[in-house]
C-alpha positions as CSV (number, residue, x, y, z in Angstrom):
1,M,46.6,49.4,-26.2
2,T,43.5,50.4,-28.2
3,L,40.0,49.7,-26.8
4,P,37.5,48.3,-29.2
5,S,34.7,50.6,-30.4
6,A,32.3,51.4,-27.5
7,T,29.4,51.5,-30.0
8,G,26.9,48.6,-29.4
9,I,28.6,47.2,-26.3
10,A,27.1,49.3,-23.5
11,G,28.0,47.9,-20.1
12,R,31.1,46.0,-21.4
13,Q,34.0,46.5,-19.0
14,Y,37.8,46.2,-19.4
15,T,40.6,46.4,-16.9
16,I,44.0,47.4,-18.1
17,K,47.0,47.1,-15.9
18,K,50.7,47.9,-16.3
19,F,52.7,45.0,-14.7
20,D,56.3,45.9,-15.4
21,A,58.6,48.6,-14.0
22,V,60.7,49.0,-17.2
23,G,59.9,50.8,-20.3
24,G,57.5,53.7,-20.9
25,A,54.0,54.3,-20.0
26,V,51.1,52.1,-21.2
27,T,48.8,54.3,-23.3
28,V,45.2,53.3,-23.5
29,A,43.6,54.7,-26.7
30,T,40.2,54.8,-28.3
31,T,38.8,54.4,-31.8
32,S,36.6,56.6,-34.0
33,S,37.1,59.8,-31.9
34,Q,35.6,58.1,-28.8
35,T,36.8,59.2,-25.4
36,I,37.8,57.9,-22.0
37,D,36.3,60.4,-19.5
38,G,36.5,63.1,-22.2
39,A,40.1,62.3,-23.4
40,T,41.2,60.3,-26.4
41,T,44.0,58.5,-24.4
42,Y,44.8,57.6,-20.9
43,S,48.3,56.9,-19.6
44,L,49.4,54.3,-17.0
45,A,52.9,55.5,-16.0
46,S,53.8,53.4,-13.0
47,Q,54.1,49.7,-12.3
48,Y,50.8,48.2,-11.1
49,N,48.7,51.2,-12.2
50,S,45.4,50.1,-13.6
51,I,42.1,51.4,-14.8
52,T,38.7,49.7,-15.3
53,V,36.6,51.3,-18.0
54,V,32.9,50.7,-19.0
55,S,31.2,51.4,-22.3
56,S,28.3,53.8,-22.4
57,G,27.5,52.6,-25.9
58,N,29.2,55.7,-27.3
59,N,32.3,56.4,-25.2
60,W,34.4,54.9,-22.3
61,F,34.2,55.9,-18.7
62,I,36.6,55.1,-15.9
63,I,34.9,53.3,-13.0
64,G,38.0,52.4,-11.1
65,K,41.7,53.1,-11.0
66,V,44.7,52.3,-8.9
């Protein structure tokens, strides 16, 4: 799953959640060399794992995770 560009949408939030127990991890990616807390991807490996990210206008920051 690829997040939209963080540019120009400061304050926008998204929650991404892995619902199923089968298959591999859900990888959350960024565009244009943007980051999620300093990394270009974030992995949700287990069923019901989730993250909520917020745009700073330049990058994404995790503000909640389960």
